[in-house]
C-alpha positions as CSV (number, residue, x, y, z in Angstrom):
1,M,110.5,83.5,58.9
2,T,110.6,87.3,58.8
3,K,114.0,89.0,59.0
4,H,114.7,92.3,60.7
5,I,117.8,94.4,61.4
6,D,118.8,94.9,65.0
7,P,118.8,98.8,65.2
8,V,121.7,98.8,67.7
9,C,124.3,96.4,66.2
10,G,123.0,95.9,62.7
11,M,122.7,92.1,62.8
12,E,120.0,90.4,60.9
13,V,117.5,88.9,63.3
14,D,114.7,86.4,62.6
15,S,111.6,87.7,64.4
16,S,110.6,84.1,65.4
17,R,114.0,83.6,67.0
18,A,114.8,87.1,68.3
19,A,116.2,87.1,71.9
20,V,114.1,90.1,72.8
21,Q,111.9,92.8,71.2
22,E,110.8,96.3,72.1
23,T,108.0,98.5,70.8
24,F,108.7,102.2,70.2
25,G,106.7,104.7,68.4
26,G,104.1,102.1,67.4
27,K,106.7,99.8,65.7
28,T,108.3,96.6,67.0
29,Y,112.0,96.3,66.9
30,Y,113.9,92.9,67.3
31,F,117.2,92.5,69.0
32,C,119.9,89.8,68.9
33,S,120.6,90.1,72.6
34,A,119.3,91.6,75.8
35,H,122.4,93.9,75.8
36,C,121.3,95.5,72.5
37,R,117.7,95.9,73.7
38,E,119.0,97.6,76.9
39,S,121.1,100.1,74.9
40,F,118.0,100.8,72.7
41,A,115.7,101.2,75.7
42,K,118.1,103.9,77.2
43,T,118.1,106.1,74.1
44,P,115.8,104.8,71.4
45,T,115.9,108.0,69.4
46,A,119.7,107.5,68.9
47,Y,118.8,104.3,66.9
48,V,115.5,105.2,65.3
49,H,115.4,107.6,62.4
50,A,112.3,109.3,61.0
51,E,111.3,107.9,57.6
52,K,110.0,111.3,56.6
53,P,110.7,114.7,58.0
54,D,107.2,115.2,59.4
55,D,107.2,111.9,61.3
56,K,107.7,113.7,64.7
57,K,107.0,110.6,66.8
58,T,110.4,109.2,66.1
59,L,112.5,112.4,66.1
60,G,114.5,113.3,69.1
61,A,114.2,116.7,70.8
62,W,117.2,118.2,69.0
63,A,116.0,117.0,65.6
64,R,112.6,118.6,66.3
65,T,114.3,121.9,67.2
66,L,116.3,121.8,64.0
67,L,113.3,121.0,61.9
68,R,111.3,123.9,63.5
69,L,114.3,126.3,62.9
70,T,114.6,125.3,59.3
71,K,110.9,125.8,58.7
72,N,111.1,129.3,60.1
73,G,114.0,130.2,57.8
74,P,117.6,130.9,58.5
75,T,118.7,132.9,61.4
76,T,121.9,134.7,62.4
77,A,123.7,134.1,65.6
78,P,124.0,137.1,68.0
């Protein structure tokens, strides 16, 4: 019995009893309901956070842009 946290609602889910599951970025996520899985499938990057800054597979487009900007140094707005 392996427990996981549903990334959408935060419920604890037993992988052997999970209603549904989804793989994203090479990792399997477990959900308490089909509704939570559907929410995740629409925008997975809203629920998955990179474990380290250079893990670009799980970063959303905006997060990658911010990471690139901060690596290039501060800029001033026109």
